[in-house]
C-alpha positions in Angstrom: 90.0 84.9 76.3 92.4 82.3 77.6 94.8 83.5 80.2 98.3 81.9 80.3 99.4 83.4 83.6 97.9 85.1 86.7 99.9 88.1 85.5 97.5 88.4 82.6 94.6 89.0 85.0 93.7 92.7 85.4 92.7 92.1 89.0 96.1 90.7 89.8 97.8 93.7 88.0 95.8 96.2 90.0 96.2 94.4 93.3 99.9 94.0 92.9 100.3 97.7 92.0 98.2 98.7 95.0 100.3 96.5 97.3 103.5 98.0 96.0 102.2 101.5 96.5 101.0 100.8 100.0 104.4 99.4 100.9 106.5 102.1 99.3 104.4 105.3 99.4 101.5 105.1 101.9 103.0 103.3 104.9 106.3 105.3 105.0 104.1 108.4 105.5 102.6 107.0 108.7 103.8 108.2 112.1 106.8 106.2 113.3 104.8 104.5 116.1 102.4 103.1 113.5 104.9 101.7 111.1 105.1 98.4 113.0 101.5 98.3 114.1 99.1 99.5 111.4 101.8 99.7 108.7 102.6 96.0 109.0 99.0 95.0 109.0 98.0 96.9 105.9 101.1 95.7 104.0 100.4 92.1 104.9 96.7 92.3 103.9 97.4 94.1 100.7 100.1 91.6 99.7 97.8 88.7 100.4 95.4 89.9 97.6 97.7 89.3 94.6 99.2 86.2 96.3 95.8 84.5 96.7 94.9 85.4 93.1 98.2 83.8 91.9 97.6 80.7 94.0 94.1 80.3 92.9 94.9 80.7 89.2 96.6 77.3 88.8 94.1 75.3 90.9 92.4 72.6 88.9 88.9 72.6 90.4 86.7 75.6 90.1 85.7 75.3 93.7 89.3 75.6 94.8 89.9 78.6 92.5 86.9 80.4 94.0 88.1 79.6 97.5 91.4 81.4 96.9 89.7 84.3 95.1 87.3 84.5 98.1 90.3 84.8 100.4 91.7 87.5 98.2 88.4 89.4 98.5 88.6 89.1 102.3 92.1 90.4 102.4 91.0 93.2 100.1 88.3 94.1 102.7 90.9 93.9 105.4 93.1 96.4 103.5 90.1 98.7 103.2 89.6 98.5 107.0 93.2 99.3 107.7 93.1 102.2 105.2 90.0 103.5 107.0 91.8 103.2 110.3 94.6 105.3 108.9 92.2 108.0 107.8 90.2 108.0 111.0 93.5 108.5 113.0 94.5 111.3 110.5 97.6 109.4 109.3 96.3 110.1 105.7 94.3 112.9 104.3 90.8 112.5 102.9 92.2 112.9 99.3 94.8 110.2 99.8 92.3 108.0 101.4 89.9 108.4 98.4 92.7 107.5 95.9 93.5 104.3 97.7 89.9 103.5 98.6 88.9 103.8 94.9 91.6 101.3 94.0 90.4 98.8 96.7 86.8 99.1 95.3 88.0 98.5 91.7 89.8 95.3 92.9 86.6 94.3 94.8 84.5 94.7 91.6 87.0 92.7 89.5 87.3 89.9 92.0 83.5 89.7 92.3 83.2 89.4 88.5 86.0 86.8 88.4 84.3 84.7 91.1 80.9 85.0 89.4 82.4 83.9 86.0 83.8 80.8 87.8 80.5 80.0 89.4 78.9 80.3 86.0 81.5 78.0 84.5 80.7 75.5 87.2 77.0 75.7 86.5 77.6 75.2 82.8 79.7 72.1 83.5 77.0 70.7 85.8 74.3 71.2 83.2 76.5 69.7 80.5 77.2 66.6 82.6 73.5 66.2 83.4 72.6 66.5 79.8 75.3 64.0 78.8 74.2 61.5 81.5 70.5 61.9 80.3 71.5 61.0 76.7 73.3 57.9 77.9 70.3 56.7 79.9 
């Protein structure tokens, strides 16, 4: 399938939705003292995920694409860490934590698959170029 926009990617859709829900539902439930501290951190890290996916989408080289998707994966892990901090400090219940954690994991899986497909494309291009150069020799 050929994607026309980063918006067509399921991983972007899920990460954008998670980012919105963290900003509008999760963080407002934190204690006032944590809105600026932990709240700002989890909002920033969650917003970085769909942003990095969007940036990587239009990059021409497969290596550059994977670099942006790797940054998105790192930001997703950071979001998980902040979510765990919120749970450990009892700012969120175990049930709420699990709901958000499952979404973070779903994004991780899709990002891993996306990066793997790009690595496979890169390998196919290398093999194709090698085969082409052998025929010309």
